[in-house]
C-alpha positions as CSV (number, residue, x, y, z in Angstrom):
1,M,-31.1,-1.8,-33.9
2,S,-27.5,-2.7,-35.4
3,E,-24.9,-0.5,-36.6
4,I,-26.1,1.5,-38.8
5,T,-23.3,1.2,-42.0
6,V,-23.0,4.6,-44.5
7,L,-21.2,5.2,-47.3
8,L,-20.3,9.3,-47.4
9,V,-19.6,9.9,-51.5
10,D,-17.8,13.1,-51.8
11,D,-14.2,14.3,-53.8
12,E,-12.6,16.4,-51.1
13,E,-10.2,14.1,-49.3
14,D,-10.4,16.7,-46.0
15,F,-14.3,16.8,-46.0
16,V,-15.2,13.7,-46.5
17,T,-12.6,12.5,-43.4
18,V,-13.6,15.2,-40.9
19,L,-17.8,14.6,-41.7
20,A,-17.1,10.4,-41.2
21,E,-14.8,11.1,-38.1
22,R,-18.3,13.0,-36.5
23,L,-20.3,10.8,-37.6
24,Q,-17.9,7.6,-36.2
25,R,-18.2,9.7,-33.1
26,R,-21.7,9.5,-33.1
27,G,-22.1,5.2,-33.8
28,L,-22.4,4.5,-36.7
29,V,-19.8,2.9,-39.0
30,V,-18.4,4.4,-41.8
31,D,-17.0,3.7,-45.2
32,T,-15.4,6.7,-47.9
33,A,-15.7,6.7,-51.3
34,Q,-14.1,10.0,-53.6
35,S,-15.6,9.3,-56.6
36,G,-18.9,8.2,-58.4
37,E,-17.2,5.0,-59.5
38,T,-15.4,4.2,-55.8
39,A,-18.9,4.1,-54.5
40,L,-20.7,2.7,-57.0
41,E,-17.4,-0.8,-56.5
42,K,-18.3,0.0,-52.7
43,A,-22.1,-0.5,-53.1
44,G,-22.2,-3.5,-55.2
45,G,-19.8,-5.9,-52.7
46,H,-21.9,-3.9,-49.0
47,V,-24.8,-3.4,-47.9
48,F,-25.2,0.4,-46.8
49,D,-28.1,1.7,-44.3
50,A,-27.9,4.7,-46.2
51,V,-25.6,6.9,-48.7
52,V,-24.2,10.1,-48.0
53,L,-23.6,11.3,-51.6
54,D,-22.3,14.9,-52.8
55,M,-24.2,16.1,-55.6
56,A,-20.9,18.3,-57.1
57,M,-18.3,15.9,-58.4
58,P,-16.0,15.9,-61.0
59,G,-16.1,12.3,-63.5
60,M,-19.5,11.3,-62.4
61,D,-21.7,13.7,-60.8
62,G,-23.8,13.1,-58.0
63,V,-27.1,12.8,-60.2
64,E,-25.0,10.2,-62.7
65,T,-23.9,8.1,-58.8
66,L,-27.6,8.4,-57.6
67,R,-28.4,6.9,-60.7
68,G,-25.6,4.2,-60.7
69,L,-26.2,3.3,-57.1
70,L,-30.3,2.3,-57.5
71,E,-29.2,0.2,-60.1
72,I,-27.3,-1.7,-57.8
73,N,-29.8,-0.9,-55.0
74,K,-33.3,-0.2,-56.1
75,D,-34.0,0.1,-52.0
76,L,-30.4,2.2,-51.1
77,Q,-31.2,5.2,-49.2
78,V,-29.4,8.1,-50.9
79,I,-29.1,11.5,-49.1
80,L,-27.7,13.9,-51.1
81,L,-25.5,16.9,-50.3
82,T,-24.4,20.2,-51.9
83,G,-22.0,23.3,-51.9
84,H,-23.5,24.4,-55.4
85,S,-26.2,22.6,-57.0
86,T,-28.6,23.7,-59.3
87,I,-32.6,23.6,-58.8
88,H,-32.8,21.0,-61.3
89,Q,-30.0,19.0,-60.4
90,A,-32.1,18.7,-57.1
91,V,-35.3,18.0,-58.5
92,E,-33.7,15.4,-61.1
93,A,-31.6,13.5,-58.0
94,M,-35.4,13.4,-56.1
95,K,-37.5,11.6,-58.6
96,L,-34.7,9.7,-58.8
97,G,-35.5,8.4,-55.8
98,A,-33.1,10.5,-53.7
99,L,-35.1,10.6,-49.9
100,D,-34.2,14.2,-48.7
101,L,-31.2,16.9,-49.8
102,L,-29.7,19.0,-47.6
103,E,-26.6,22.0,-48.1
104,K,-22.9,21.8,-47.1
105,P,-22.3,22.1,-44.1
106,A,-24.8,20.8,-42.8
107,D,-26.0,20.5,-39.6
108,I,-24.2,17.0,-37.5
109,E,-27.6,16.2,-36.0
110,V,-29.5,17.0,-38.9
111,L,-27.5,15.0,-41.1
112,V,-27.3,11.4,-38.0
113,A,-31.6,12.6,-37.9
114,K,-31.7,11.3,-41.7
115,I,-28.8,8.7,-41.2
116,D,-32.1,7.2,-39.0
117,D,-34.8,7.6,-40.8
118,A,-33.1,6.4,-44.0
119,A,-32.1,3.5,-41.6
120,R,-35.8,2.4,-41.1
121,R,-37.0,3.2,-44.1
122,K,-34.4,0.4,-45.5
123,T,-35.0,-1.8,-41.9
124,K,-39.4,-1.1,-43.1
125,L,-38.0,-2.0,-46.8
126,D,-35.8,-5.3,-46.0
127,D,-38.7,-6.3,-43.6
128,R,-41.9,-6.5,-46.7
129,R,-39.1,-8.5,-48.7
130,I,-39.0,-10.8,-46.7
131,E,-42.6,-10.9,-45.8
132,Q,-43.1,-11.7,-49.4
133,R,-40.4,-14.1,-49.9
134,I,-42.1,-15.8,-46.6
135,S,-45.7,-15.3,-47.9
136,D,-43.7,-16.7,-51.0
137,I,-43.0,-20.3,-49.4
138,M,-45.8,-20.5,-47.7
139,R,-48.0,-20.3,-51.1
140,Q,-45.6,-22.6,-53.0
141,K,-45.4,-25.1,-49.8
142,G,-49.2,-25.3,-50.5
143,W,-49.5,-23.6,-46.3
């Protein structure tokens, strides 16, 4: 598998910096955003294998950001982090399509395993989409 690319979204600068370093030391390619708006801009211009998204941020919260991310790419694999979200927010996020929800501070090995799972899911979705395109081309050509 090629390098796994992750977008890490959290408004707490120190937290996002340290977590990015820890993920990079494990071989992941990490980009960061400190707001939902910035996350949407970055997701619109780059394909990520996974997004690790804080639930509680000023401005656009995690649920709102999740909605926007999935509008950009419905197959985006989003793992939520929370220090203090409500059960209602967590349930809403999972219904919208979040892959998982972890409490802060998440165990780094658990988080990396979730990111690996997300990347595998994304690869499978990409493969299915490509197979469908090939099938459509073959059907159009009469092969």
